[in-house]
FILUM-427789 format. One record per residue (C-alpha): x, y, z. Coordinates in pm, whole numbers, plus 50000, padded with zeros to 5 digits. Each point is the difference from the previous one (the first is absolute). Example, Ala and Ser with C-alpha at 12.3 -4.5 7.8 and 13.67 -1.06 7.14 Angstrom:
BEGIN
512304955050780;501375034449934;
This chain:
BEGIN
738336031725524;503264996349963;500535016349636;500655040049994;496925018149813;502045014449758;500244960249872;497924969449968;500144966649897;497154981349803;499464968850037;501994991249687;503045009950203;499665040049786;501845021950181;499405036050017;501435027350087;499105036849999;497304985649777;502064987549761;501334967149906;503134999650209;502734995449691;498665039849956;498845011050336;503274989150177;501815028049839;497725026450153;502114987550301;503375011949853;498915039250043;498734999350271;502624982450166;501985025649849;497995027450143;500294986250361;504154993649940;499705039249857;499085011150390;502424979150152;502645010749787;499965036050159;502384990350205;502425005449669;499635037849991;501695005050353;502905015449889;497345028249896;499015003950359;503695001550141;501245037049944;496955013650204;500294975050237;503345005750057;499895037849983;496904999550243;501074977550226;503535007649968;501814968149966;502294982949793;500514971049671;499674971550212;497815011050232;497195010249730;500704964549843;498454986750312;496584999449970;500664984049605;502204974050104;497834984950309;496874996149774;502324980649743;500514983750269;497024994350194;498294993949646;502214974049905;499644981450364;496044998649944;500354985649681;500444966850148;497685002850267;496665010249806;500814969949791;498914976450268;496965025750063;498955000149676;498264965849980;499044999550332;498035032249945;499445006949628;501735027649773;497075025749979;500215000550411;504395001550073;499865026749674;497245022950191;501294998650368;503715006649843;498475030349774;498735011450306;503675002750206;501655008949738;497175033349959;500555000150406;503485004549917;500735026449802;497335022450174;501474996150280;503375006749860;498455034149880;499395013950351;503764990250172;503295019850037;502714979250017;502124972849831;499344973750278;496205001450041;499805002849617;502174965149962;496834989150278;497285010749773;501474997349691;502474981449950;498454973350293;496095000349979;499515015549565;503054972349925;497994972750102;496865010549875;502164997649621;501504968950172;496694984650023;498265010649670;503234997349780;500034962749917;496294992449946;498925018149650;503884975149881;498334972350186;495845007049851;501855004149653;502384971149961;497224970850147;497485018749727;502844995749706;502044968650048;500695005449622;501825032050027;501414999850330;502815021849933;498135022049773;497115007550212;501905004450323;502535022949848;496845021449805;498225000550359;503455009850183;500705023949788;497885029950198;501614999650292;502825011649771;498405021749834;498805017450287;502215029750011;499205012149677;496665009450084;500685002950414;503125020449991;498535028449796;497274999550260;501715001550242;502175023649893;497115023649913;498184993350321;503275005650213;500625034449810;496445014450046;499864994350399;503135014350051;503304993750234;498004967150168;498034989449659;501224965950089;497964995750231;496595004249902;501194988949674;500914963350174;496275006450175;498474998749653;501774973649825;498514977050296;496475008049993;500245002349634;501614967749920;498134978250324;496515012349808;501194986049675;501834965650073;496624993650226;498355004149644;501584977249901;500564972350258;496274980549898;502254989049669;502574983250162;499544963349974;501234969049921;498284983149724;498184968150045;501584969150190;501034978849661;499785027449782;501935002049714;500365015649628;497574984749761;502664977849792;502705002250230;502164973150192;502505006850247;502904988749949;501564968850247;502575013350159;501754982750302;499905025650231;495885007649977;499914953850120;501515012250328;497815009350313;502375012850252;499755039449890;501945028250087;502164965150192;500994991049679;500725038649904;502105008450305;502124964449992;500815011249623;503005018149809;498075012449757;498005021150285;503525015050140;501125008749651;496905016949962;500135019650317;503455008250008;499715013749594;496605015350104;501825020750258;502805012749822;497895005549706;497425022450195;503325016850199;500965025049737;496295001849861;498475016250385;502785021450069;499735015549615;496335009750071;500565015950357;503135019049823;498845007949689;498595034050043;503375012450204;502804985249794;497905018249724;499985034150216;502964996350177;502634976749700;498585011949720;498625037050070;496444994149965;496815020450088;497614986950288;497605001949714;502124980749708;501814976050226;495824988250156;499284996449621;502634978149952;498724980050241;497154994049802;502194992649717;501354977550195;496694982850094;499124990549633;503104976549963;499574984250336;496914986849928;500774995849642;502694973650207;497034980750136;498814982949684;502845001449749;502014977650286;497224980250074;499624989549663;504294997149994;500004977550312;496754980849838;501304991949651;503755001150086;500584986350357;500145018550307;503595002350014;500735012949696;497485030150051;501915006450312;503585002349788;497915024449815;499175028150288;503394994250173;501985007949698;497655032249968;500285015850328;503764989149941;499715022049692;498105029450179;502095002250288;503795008149817;498005025549827;498715015650304;503524997450129;501245025149689;496975020650091;500795037750057;498115036449995;497474998549699;500414969149869;496194996149967;499674973849788;502584978250156;497804998150309;496484992149851;502034973449796;501594982650278;496995004950234;497684986849749;502204969249973;499924993350392;496235007749996;499684974649721;502004970650184;498315009750309;497114995549881;501114968549803;499924985550393;496665002250065;499614984349700;502414975850000;499394990350374;496364983849947;500624984149729;502704987350065;498474984350315;497074983649795;502744989949733;502344979750296;496984988050215;496424988650089;497485022049869;497564990350237;502155017250250;500935028349849;498705025950253;501634991350283;503174989049795;500655036749835;499075011850347;503214986050133;501825006849671;498815033050037;502075005050336;502975006249748;498605032149890;499845011750375;503804995250078;500785013749621;497765028250148;502275006850301;503024997749943;499985020549669;498035031550177;501954992950289;503405002249830;499215025549747;498655023750278;503184995150151;502385001849749;498635034149882;500375012050390;503224985550004;501525012749655;497645033249963;497984982949657;499064960449891;502484990649749;501874982750152;497204977250026;500184990549671;503254975950028;498234981050303;497154995049725;502064987349726;502284979350214;496154985350125;499004996049595;503454979849965;498754972250330;496595005449866;501664984849680;501464970750139;497064988350256;497865000349675;501854976949793;500914972750298;496205003650223;497895014149758;498184965749913;497604976050027;501364969750240;498104970149865;
């Protein structure tokens, strides 16, 4: 049979999901998608691992950021590649394969003793697994919610942003319980647990039957929906390059902030490690909230305006951090919360804009291509942040860079982030 046992189509064309009418059952896919992305989003807790890795392996800030940076880059590269294989092999099989690869990467990372090897196991192998799985819950839920795309995608992707809320304190406690090299058994435990969780959910990650749509809903007629050249049309569109550049700028500061949040708290503000780890969990809440919020803004007020709001928040936060001194806890908490909120927003602005500006049928492939901007933002943001720390002795000059890029982002959004009909 071509239809998953989790839904069936009656002779009258009635589609059921989890034993419920599809309009009701589809809502269960959102928490399941959130759970998958929560497992994948453990990468956002990397700043918790960095201090112990730097101490045990005797490395600097740039080196300790390298496995995290490579994971994000590989993650973004695998997104467009995976998009073409979802249709060929099915979303359930691709999800399972990605989960196993990610688990192997995490487990192997707990067995190595150098940054080069950690870059291979965590950065490349685990990053590949994350990249393979990441887009599937978004693509599946986008198909089940053609009438609420921004809400469904934004709500699903909240799991990736909220992950540190769970995994940061968990990682902190596991590391502390296992001594100076506690990061190693922690990575092994994460790899095994997350693989099993994703494998359990993989069987329900399937598209709706061809032609299905919510009762009483009619798709809007748009010129782009009648085009037939898919990703070729995407690459010919000025909107794509506008979105790609805006996405790169939007993720630049956010991904760097995720990597430096904990050390900024300890080195600049003077927090102890436990308080800094707890702050990362707080920031994760704003990262998660940014996704449905900005998904709604992009849906309701156009992607251009959602992008501008995010850049303004980054500018405000950066200006606050440039004035931060020892003991300025409130400044630190507010500034990084705003950065995480704006960054989380881009994980909803990106996919929602792709759905709005281009063919819905080509979403998986198109967003995979758009998502390569995430990798560029990760590469530039984390490398520049690490080098600034090693050269200047602290991370504060980095916030001058984010202010300049935010101004550039606003200009790009105004002139390029719109439909080209």
